[in-house]
C-alpha positions as CSV (number, residue, x, y, z in Angstrom):
1,M,-25.5,41.9,2.3
2,A,-27.8,42.3,5.7
3,K,-31.3,42.5,5.3
4,T,-32.8,45.8,6.1
5,E,-36.3,46.2,7.2
6,N,-38.2,49.1,5.4
7,G,-38.0,50.4,1.8
8,F,-39.8,49.9,-1.6
9,I,-38.5,49.0,-5.0
10,L,-39.5,50.7,-8.2
11,A,-39.6,48.1,-11.1
12,L,-39.2,49.7,-14.7
13,D,-40.9,47.2,-17.2
14,Q,-40.4,48.3,-20.7
15,G,-42.3,45.8,-23.1
16,T,-42.8,45.5,-26.7
17,T,-46.5,46.8,-26.6
18,S,-46.4,48.9,-23.3
19,S,-44.2,50.7,-20.7
20,R,-45.1,49.8,-17.0
21,S,-43.8,50.8,-13.5
22,I,-44.5,48.6,-10.4
23,I,-43.7,49.2,-6.9
24,F,-43.0,46.4,-4.5
25,D,-42.7,46.5,-0.6
26,N,-40.1,44.9,1.6
27,Q,-42.3,41.7,1.3
28,L,-41.9,41.7,-2.4
29,T,-45.7,42.4,-2.4
30,L,-46.9,44.5,-5.6
31,I,-48.0,47.7,-4.2
32,A,-49.0,49.8,-7.2
33,I,-48.7,49.8,-10.9
34,A,-48.7,52.5,-13.9
35,Q,-48.8,51.3,-17.5
36,K,-48.9,53.4,-20.8
37,P,-49.4,51.6,-24.2
38,L,-46.7,51.7,-26.9
39,N,-47.2,51.8,-30.7
40,I,-45.9,49.6,-33.2
41,I,-44.8,51.1,-36.6
42,T,-44.7,48.7,-39.6
43,P,-43.5,51.0,-42.6
44,K,-43.1,48.1,-44.9
45,S,-43.6,44.2,-44.8
46,G,-41.1,42.8,-42.7
47,F,-40.2,46.3,-41.1
48,I,-41.2,46.8,-37.2
49,E,-40.2,49.8,-35.5
50,Q,-40.9,51.8,-32.6
51,N,-40.1,55.4,-31.6
52,A,-37.2,55.5,-29.2
53,N,-38.4,58.8,-27.4
54,D,-41.6,57.4,-26.9
55,I,-40.0,54.3,-25.1
56,W,-38.3,56.9,-22.9
57,Q,-41.1,59.0,-22.5
58,T,-43.6,56.4,-21.6
59,Q,-41.5,54.6,-19.3
60,I,-40.3,57.8,-17.1
61,S,-43.9,59.0,-17.0
62,T,-45.2,55.7,-15.6
63,A,-42.4,55.7,-13.2
64,Q,-43.4,59.0,-11.7
65,E,-47.2,58.1,-12.0
66,V,-46.7,55.1,-10.0
67,I,-44.6,56.6,-7.1
68,A,-47.7,59.3,-6.7
69,K,-50.2,56.3,-7.1
70,A,-48.9,54.3,-4.2
71,G,-49.0,57.5,-2.1
72,L,-45.2,57.5,-1.8
73,L,-42.3,60.1,-2.2
74,A,-38.9,59.4,-4.0
75,T,-37.3,59.4,-0.7
76,D,-39.3,56.1,0.1
77,I,-37.8,54.0,-3.0
78,S,-34.7,52.4,-2.4
79,A,-33.9,51.3,-5.4
80,I,-34.8,51.0,-9.3
81,G,-34.3,47.7,-11.3
82,I,-34.8,47.7,-15.0
83,T,-36.4,44.9,-17.2
84,N,-36.9,45.2,-20.8
85,Q,-37.7,43.8,-24.4
86,R,-34.3,42.3,-25.8
87,E,-32.2,42.6,-28.6
88,T,-34.2,45.8,-29.7
89,T,-31.9,48.0,-31.4
90,I,-31.3,51.8,-30.9
91,I,-28.5,53.9,-32.0
92,W,-28.3,57.8,-30.8
93,H,-25.8,60.5,-31.0
94,K,-23.7,60.6,-27.9
95,K,-23.8,64.5,-27.6
96,T,-27.4,65.1,-28.3
97,G,-28.9,62.1,-27.0
98,K,-31.0,62.0,-30.1
99,P,-31.7,58.7,-31.9
100,V,-30.6,58.7,-35.4
101,A,-33.6,56.2,-36.5
102,P,-36.5,54.8,-35.2
103,A,-35.9,51.6,-32.9
104,I,-35.7,48.4,-34.7
105,V,-37.8,45.9,-32.7
106,W,-36.7,42.3,-32.0
107,Q,-39.8,41.0,-34.3
108,D,-38.3,42.8,-37.2
109,R,-37.2,40.6,-40.2
110,R,-35.5,43.1,-42.7
111,T,-32.1,41.6,-42.4
112,H,-33.3,37.7,-43.0
113,Q,-31.4,37.7,-46.6
114,W,-28.4,38.8,-45.0
115,C,-28.5,36.6,-42.2
116,R,-29.2,33.8,-44.8
117,D,-26.0,34.8,-46.9
118,W,-24.0,34.7,-43.4
119,R,-25.1,31.0,-42.7
120,D,-24.5,30.2,-46.5
121,K,-20.8,31.4,-45.7
122,G,-20.5,29.0,-42.8
123,F,-20.5,31.6,-40.0
124,D,-23.2,29.9,-38.0
125,A,-20.9,27.4,-36.0
126,K,-18.6,30.2,-35.4
127,I,-21.4,32.5,-34.2
128,Q,-22.6,29.8,-32.0
129,Q,-19.2,28.6,-30.5
130,I,-18.8,32.2,-29.6
131,T,-22.2,33.8,-28.5
132,G,-24.2,30.5,-28.1
133,L,-26.7,32.1,-30.4
134,R,-28.1,31.3,-34.0
135,I,-27.8,33.8,-36.7
136,D,-31.0,35.3,-37.0
137,P,-32.5,38.9,-37.6
138,Y,-33.7,38.6,-34.1
139,F,-30.6,39.3,-32.4
140,S,-29.2,43.1,-32.4
141,A,-26.0,42.7,-34.8
142,S,-27.6,42.5,-38.2
143,K,-29.8,45.5,-37.2
144,I,-26.7,47.5,-36.4
145,V,-25.3,46.7,-39.6
146,W,-28.3,47.4,-41.4
147,L,-28.8,51.0,-40.1
148,L,-24.8,51.7,-40.5
149,N,-25.1,50.3,-44.3
150,Q,-28.2,52.3,-45.3
151,N,-26.6,55.7,-44.6
152,P,-23.1,56.1,-45.2
153,K,-22.9,59.3,-42.9
154,L,-23.9,57.3,-39.9
155,R,-21.1,54.8,-40.7
156,Q,-18.9,57.8,-40.9
157,Q,-20.1,59.2,-37.6
158,A,-19.9,55.8,-35.9
159,L,-16.2,55.5,-37.0
160,A,-15.6,58.8,-35.4
161,G,-16.8,57.6,-32.0
162,E,-19.8,60.0,-32.3
163,L,-22.7,57.3,-32.0
164,A,-23.9,55.1,-29.0
165,F,-25.6,51.9,-29.5
166,G,-27.7,50.0,-27.0
167,T,-30.6,47.9,-26.5
168,V,-33.5,49.3,-24.6
169,D,-32.1,48.9,-21.3
170,S,-29.2,51.1,-22.3
171,W,-31.5,53.6,-24.0
172,L,-33.5,53.8,-20.2
173,L,-30.0,53.9,-18.5
174,F,-28.5,56.9,-20.7
175,N,-31.6,59.2,-20.5
176,M,-32.2,58.2,-16.5
177,T,-28.5,58.2,-15.4
178,G,-26.5,59.6,-18.3
179,E,-24.4,56.2,-18.2
180,H,-23.7,54.1,-21.5
181,S,-23.7,50.8,-20.0
182,I,-25.6,47.3,-20.5
183,D,-26.1,44.3,-18.3
184,I,-24.7,41.1,-19.1
185,T,-28.2,39.2,-20.2
186,N,-28.9,41.8,-22.7
187,A,-25.5,41.9,-24.0
188,S,-25.8,38.2,-24.3
189,R,-28.6,38.7,-26.6
190,T,-26.8,41.0,-29.3
191,M,-24.8,38.4,-31.2
192,L,-21.6,40.3,-30.4
193,M,-20.8,39.2,-26.8
194,S,-18.5,36.2,-26.1
195,L,-19.9,33.9,-23.7
196,Q,-16.3,32.9,-22.9
197,T,-15.2,36.4,-21.6
198,G,-18.2,38.4,-20.9
199,D,-17.0,40.9,-23.0
200,W,-17.5,42.1,-26.8
201,S,-16.0,39.7,-29.4
202,E,-13.2,41.4,-31.4
203,E,-13.6,38.7,-34.0
204,L,-17.2,39.5,-34.6
205,L,-17.0,43.0,-34.4
206,D,-14.3,42.8,-37.3
207,L,-16.7,40.4,-39.1
208,F,-19.5,42.5,-38.9
209,D,-17.7,45.8,-39.2
210,I,-19.1,47.3,-36.2
211,P,-17.0,50.0,-34.2
212,K,-16.5,49.1,-30.5
213,T,-16.6,52.4,-29.7
214,M,-20.3,52.4,-30.3
215,L,-21.1,49.8,-27.7
216,P,-21.8,50.1,-24.1
217,T,-19.7,48.9,-21.1
218,I,-21.3,45.5,-19.9
219,K,-21.9,45.3,-16.4
220,P,-23.3,42.3,-13.8
221,S,-26.8,42.4,-13.4
222,D,-26.8,43.9,-10.1
223,G,-24.0,45.8,-10.9
224,D,-23.7,49.8,-10.3
225,F,-25.6,51.4,-13.0
226,G,-25.4,55.0,-11.8
227,V,-28.2,57.0,-10.0
228,T,-31.1,58.9,-11.4
229,K,-30.2,62.4,-12.8
230,Q,-31.2,65.5,-10.4
231,G,-34.6,66.6,-10.7
232,M,-36.0,63.6,-12.4
233,F,-37.4,62.4,-9.0
234,G,-37.5,64.0,-5.5
235,K,-33.9,62.5,-5.0
236,Q,-31.3,60.5,-6.8
237,I,-32.4,56.9,-6.8
238,P,-29.7,54.3,-7.4
239,V,-30.5,51.8,-10.2
240,T,-29.0,48.5,-8.8
241,A,-30.5,45.9,-11.3
242,V,-31.1,45.2,-14.9
243,L,-32.2,42.0,-16.6
244,G,-33.7,41.2,-20.0
245,D,-37.2,40.5,-19.6
246,Q,-37.0,36.6,-19.8
247,Q,-34.1,36.3,-17.5
248,A,-36.2,38.5,-14.8
249,A,-38.9,36.1,-15.1
250,L,-36.9,33.2,-14.7
251,Y,-35.6,34.7,-11.5
252,G,-38.8,36.0,-10.3
253,Q,-40.4,32.6,-10.7
254,G,-37.6,31.1,-8.3
255,C,-35.9,28.8,-11.3
256,N,-32.7,29.0,-9.6
257,R,-32.0,24.9,-10.0
258,A,-30.7,23.2,-13.1
259,G,-33.5,21.6,-14.9
260,M,-36.1,24.2,-13.8
261,A,-38.0,26.0,-16.4
262,K,-40.5,28.5,-17.1
263,S,-42.5,29.9,-20.0
264,T,-43.7,33.7,-20.4
265,Y,-46.5,33.9,-22.6
266,G,-46.4,37.7,-24.0
267,T,-46.3,39.0,-27.4
268,G,-43.9,36.0,-28.1
269,C,-43.6,33.0,-25.9
270,F,-40.3,32.7,-24.3
271,L,-39.2,29.2,-22.6
272,L,-35.9,29.5,-20.4
273,M,-34.5,26.2,-18.5
274,N,-31.9,27.0,-16.0
275,T,-28.6,25.0,-16.8
276,G,-26.8,25.9,-13.7
277,D,-23.1,27.5,-13.5
278,K,-21.9,26.0,-16.8
279,P,-23.2,26.9,-20.2
280,C,-24.7,24.2,-22.1
281,V,-24.4,24.4,-25.9
282,S,-27.4,23.3,-27.6
283,H,-27.4,20.5,-30.4
284,Q,-31.2,21.0,-31.0
285,Q,-31.2,24.8,-32.6
286,L,-31.8,26.3,-29.0
287,L,-30.0,29.3,-27.8
288,T,-27.4,29.4,-25.0
289,T,-27.6,32.5,-22.6
290,V,-26.7,34.2,-19.6
291,A,-29.6,33.7,-17.3
292,W,-28.2,36.4,-14.6
293,Q,-24.7,37.4,-13.2
294,T,-24.5,38.6,-9.7
295,T,-22.0,40.0,-7.4
296,E,-21.3,37.9,-4.5
297,A,-21.5,40.8,-2.0
298,N,-25.1,41.2,-2.7
299,H,-25.9,37.4,-1.7
300,T,-26.0,36.2,1.6
301,R,-25.9,32.5,-0.1
302,Q,-26.3,31.1,-3.4
303,P,-29.5,29.1,-3.4
304,N,-28.9,25.2,-3.9
305,R,-25.6,25.4,-5.1
306,H,-24.9,21.6,-4.5
307,E,-27.5,21.2,-7.5
308,S,-25.0,22.9,-10.0
309,S,-25.1,21.6,-13.8
310,A,-21.9,19.7,-13.7
311,K,-23.6,16.9,-15.5
312,L,-24.5,19.2,-18.5
313,P,-22.3,19.3,-21.7
314,N,-19.7,22.0,-20.8
315,L,-18.7,22.9,-24.6
316,L,-17.9,26.5,-23.2
317,K,-15.6,27.9,-20.7
318,P,-17.6,28.9,-17.7
319,L,-17.5,32.9,-17.8
320,Q,-17.5,32.7,-13.6
321,N,-14.2,31.4,-13.5
322,L,-13.0,34.1,-15.6
323,Q,-14.5,36.5,-13.6
324,R,-12.8,35.4,-10.6
325,N,-9.8,37.3,-11.2
326,K,-11.7,40.7,-11.4
327,K,-12.0,43.1,-8.5
328,T,-15.4,42.4,-7.8
329,S,-16.4,38.4,-7.6
330,T,-19.2,37.4,-9.5
331,Q,-21.5,34.3,-10.1
332,T,-23.0,33.7,-13.3
333,Q,-26.1,31.4,-14.1
334,Y,-26.9,30.1,-17.7
335,A,-30.0,29.1,-19.6
336,L,-31.1,27.3,-22.5
337,E,-33.8,29.4,-24.2
338,G,-36.4,28.8,-27.2
339,S,-38.0,31.8,-28.7
340,V,-41.3,31.7,-30.1
341,F,-42.0,35.0,-32.1
342,M,-45.8,34.5,-32.1
343,A,-48.0,33.9,-29.1
344,G,-50.2,36.6,-27.5
345,A,-49.4,38.5,-31.1
346,I,-51.9,35.4,-32.6
347,V,-54.7,36.6,-30.6
348,Q,-54.0,40.2,-31.4
349,W,-54.3,39.1,-35.2
350,L,-57.7,37.3,-34.4
351,R,-58.9,40.6,-32.6
352,D,-57.3,43.2,-35.1
353,N,-57.0,41.8,-38.6
354,L,-59.8,39.2,-38.5
355,G,-62.0,41.0,-36.1
356,M,-63.0,37.7,-34.4
357,I,-63.0,39.2,-31.0
358,A,-63.3,42.7,-29.5
359,R,-60.6,42.1,-26.6
360,S,-58.1,39.8,-26.3
361,E,-59.3,38.1,-23.4
362,D,-62.3,37.2,-25.1
363,V,-60.5,34.2,-26.8
364,E,-60.8,32.3,-23.9
365,N,-64.4,32.1,-23.8
366,L,-64.6,31.7,-27.6
367,A,-62.0,28.8,-27.7
368,A,-63.9,27.2,-24.6
369,Q,-67.0,26.7,-26.8
370,V,-65.7,23.6,-28.7
371,P,-64.1,20.6,-27.2
372,D,-61.4,20.8,-29.6
373,S,-60.2,22.6,-32.9
374,Q,-61.7,19.9,-35.2
375,G,-58.7,19.4,-37.2
376,V,-58.0,22.9,-37.6
377,T,-54.2,23.8,-37.4
378,L,-52.6,27.3,-37.4
379,I,-48.6,27.5,-38.2
380,P,-48.5,31.1,-36.9
381,A,-45.2,32.0,-38.9
382,F,-46.3,35.6,-39.4
383,T,-42.7,36.7,-38.8
384,G,-41.2,33.7,-39.5
385,L,-40.6,30.7,-37.5
386,G,-38.1,30.8,-34.2
387,A,-36.8,27.9,-32.2
388,P,-36.1,25.3,-33.0
389,Y,-36.5,25.8,-36.7
390,W,-35.2,29.3,-37.2
391,R,-36.7,30.0,-40.6
392,A,-37.1,33.6,-41.3
393,D,-38.4,32.7,-44.6
394,A,-41.6,30.6,-43.5
395,T,-44.9,31.9,-43.8
396,A,-48.4,31.4,-41.9
397,R,-51.0,28.6,-42.6
398,L,-54.2,28.1,-41.7
399,I,-55.3,24.4,-42.5
400,G,-58.0,22.0,-42.1
401,L,-61.0,24.2,-42.8
402,T,-64.4,23.0,-43.6
403,R,-68.1,24.0,-44.0
404,G,-68.5,23.1,-40.3
405,T,-65.6,25.3,-39.0
406,T,-66.6,28.2,-36.8
407,K,-64.8,30.9,-35.1
408,A,-64.4,28.8,-32.1
409,H,-62.4,26.3,-33.7
410,I,-60.2,28.9,-35.3
411,A,-59.9,30.7,-31.8
412,R,-59.0,27.0,-30.5
413,A,-56.6,26.3,-33.1
414,A,-54.7,29.7,-32.3
415,L,-54.3,28.9,-28.8
416,E,-53.4,25.3,-29.5
417,A,-50.7,26.9,-31.8
418,I,-49.2,28.8,-29.1
419,A,-48.9,25.5,-26.8
420,L,-47.5,23.5,-29.6
421,Q,-44.8,26.1,-30.2
422,A,-43.8,25.9,-26.8
423,Y,-44.1,21.9,-26.6
424,D,-41.6,22.0,-29.9
425,V,-39.1,23.6,-27.7
426,L,-39.3,22.1,-24.5
427,I,-38.8,18.6,-26.3
428,A,-35.7,20.2,-27.6
429,M,-34.4,21.1,-24.5
430,Q,-35.2,17.6,-22.8
431,K,-32.9,16.2,-25.5
432,D,-30.3,18.7,-24.8
433,S,-30.8,18.5,-21.1
434,P,-29.9,15.4,-19.0
435,V,-32.3,16.9,-16.2
436,P,-35.9,15.8,-16.8
437,L,-38.7,18.4,-16.9
438,H,-41.0,17.7,-13.8
439,E,-43.0,20.8,-14.1
440,L,-43.3,24.2,-16.1
441,R,-43.9,27.5,-14.4
442,V,-45.7,30.0,-16.2
443,D,-46.3,33.8,-16.4
444,G,-47.3,36.7,-18.8
445,G,-50.7,37.9,-19.8
446,A,-51.6,34.8,-21.7
447,A,-50.8,32.8,-18.7
448,N,-54.3,33.6,-17.2
449,N,-56.2,31.7,-20.0
450,N,-57.2,28.7,-18.4
451,V,-58.0,27.0,-22.0
452,L,-54.6,27.7,-23.0
453,M,-52.8,26.6,-19.6
454,Q,-54.9,23.2,-19.5
455,F,-53.7,22.3,-23.3
456,Q,-50.5,23.1,-22.4
457,A,-50.3,20.6,-19.6
458,D,-52.0,18.1,-21.8
459,I,-49.7,18.5,-24.7
460,L,-46.5,18.3,-22.4
461,N,-47.8,15.8,-20.2
462,V,-46.6,17.5,-17.2
463,P,-47.9,19.9,-14.3
464,V,-48.0,23.5,-15.2
465,L,-47.8,25.6,-12.2
466,R,-49.3,29.4,-12.3
467,P,-48.5,31.4,-9.6
468,T,-51.0,34.2,-7.9
469,T,-49.0,36.9,-9.4
470,T,-48.0,36.7,-13.1
471,E,-45.8,39.7,-12.7
472,S,-42.8,37.7,-12.8
473,T,-40.7,39.7,-14.9
474,A,-41.3,42.8,-12.7
475,K,-40.8,40.9,-9.5
476,G,-37.7,39.2,-10.7
477,V,-35.8,42.4,-11.3
478,A,-37.2,43.9,-7.9
479,L,-35.8,41.1,-6.3
480,L,-32.6,41.4,-7.7
481,A,-32.6,45.1,-7.1
482,G,-33.7,45.0,-3.5
483,Q,-30.9,42.2,-2.7
484,A,-28.4,44.8,-3.9
485,V,-29.5,47.4,-1.3
486,G,-30.4,44.7,1.3
487,L,-34.1,45.0,1.2
488,Y,-34.4,41.2,0.3
489,D,-32.1,38.1,0.8
490,D,-31.8,35.2,-1.0
491,T,-35.0,33.6,0.7
492,S,-37.3,36.0,-0.4
493,I,-38.4,34.6,-3.6
494,G,-39.2,31.4,-2.1
495,E,-41.1,33.2,0.5
496,S,-43.2,35.3,-1.8
497,W,-43.9,32.6,-4.6
498,Q,-47.3,31.6,-4.1
499,L,-49.5,29.0,-6.2
500,D,-52.6,30.2,-7.7
501,R,-53.3,27.1,-9.7
502,I,-51.8,23.6,-10.9
503,F,-52.9,22.2,-14.5
504,E,-52.6,18.7,-14.3
505,P,-52.8,16.8,-17.8
506,K,-55.9,15.2,-18.6
507,M,-55.3,14.2,-21.9
508,A,-55.6,10.7,-23.2
509,L,-52.1,9.5,-24.9
510,S,-53.8,8.8,-28.0
511,E,-55.2,12.0,-28.4
512,R,-52.2,13.8,-27.4
513,Q,-50.1,11.6,-30.0
514,A,-52.8,12.5,-32.8
515,I,-52.4,16.3,-32.2
516,V,-48.6,16.3,-32.0
517,E,-48.4,14.2,-35.0
518,R,-51.0,16.5,-37.1
519,W,-49.0,19.6,-36.0
520,Q,-45.2,18.2,-37.0
521,F,-46.6,16.9,-40.5
522,Y,-47.8,20.4,-41.2
523,I,-44.6,22.0,-39.8
524,N,-42.3,19.6,-41.8
525,Q,-44.8,20.3,-45.1
526,L,-44.2,24.1,-44.7
527,L,-40.4,23.7,-43.8
528,N,-39.8,21.4,-46.8
529,E,-42.0,23.7,-49.5
530,Q,-40.0,26.7,-48.6
531,I,-36.4,25.6,-48.7
């Protein structure tokens, strides 16, 4: 699509702890931001919920607020892009639009025994073959099953076609446009979508006994998601892009070539490596996921197409080839992903549960008071362990305390735990991918922590690149939404990405090896004890 000169993009960034709205201009420059906090509800151990109506109300109120804050009118907004916390599950009545229960958040572990039973029955290989995922409470499928099984009336309503399921993007779209749809990146995180067809797997729906009438229509990431309802803004604004938050960050970081990787440090830590236009099944317990799917009409050129991932193991039929026969031709990029459940949430634990710091950002100065953790190691399995271990039953441990241990040592061990979990994932990615990791691009709130970023570079022994803006998630979906309406082209991300700082590895090899060996010893000890 030909590039236009003027306009603004409204990016809705719905996260676990807050709903945010950000406006970008025609140069992809951040103009204004509005944010409202979002509460987490923990009614019992392992249960993590949110009020679905609060998700919607905080999001729409920040959207309206940020337009006014930027001194703009709705008529100035060319398009809306939505990026969101993934896997979080919401079911609502189609006619009334009212949720039937609280949203079950991606961190929720209530279904871990069911997932373990499914693995014991040998379903794991089939699930990975069809979806690219591992059986885990993290994904939406078991959450849907739990909601339907807990209330027979809900199952009857679902069978009658009266209920709608959606991830957070679907919920926002339903309230904003009236459509019941989902983008393919979010659909690929439900454990119900076939990577081979790009549609819901009838086999898995039968296996989990989930009525297909509940499910939204799957669309490309830059598909036609409708326009906002009349009266919501000063005009009806088209929604032209939707991406799961981690895929949006990958796009916003300009990781458009096979082998390029990013790590987002938020509530959790999410590492994605672009594997190009062919899906790569992991043999290291990582996830194969859709990075994004775009319609060719919205792109003037595909970046670096000569650097496709032809050498990557192709154990799944590329989705893009199947899409060629459809009316709208699409291009699909894939990624390997490792999901770490506890990152920024560890710092929140230090703040809220232990009272060690008053503000999350205070952890950097506290950790900087000591050169190392003095042997203190935190295994932050507060909600189990994610990739590459996938042990929902694992519990947290703080090891190596002595009379000489101070708050600073514990704070440093907490930051090191974030980086060491990322290390485990990236080492697994290197084993799956023939493309070596030359650098790691970082974003998210904790990427502003210099102590953490330096330790991450040291432990990985590769440079860590932090851009001037760590708003990669919102920027990624804004870029895609703007490309769909001609405000940006495929050169825009390269032109707008600016480096703030490179963290070069400084740690001696012997020290790095000692830290990694200690970490792996305690991880293995934990896993062996909790079999």
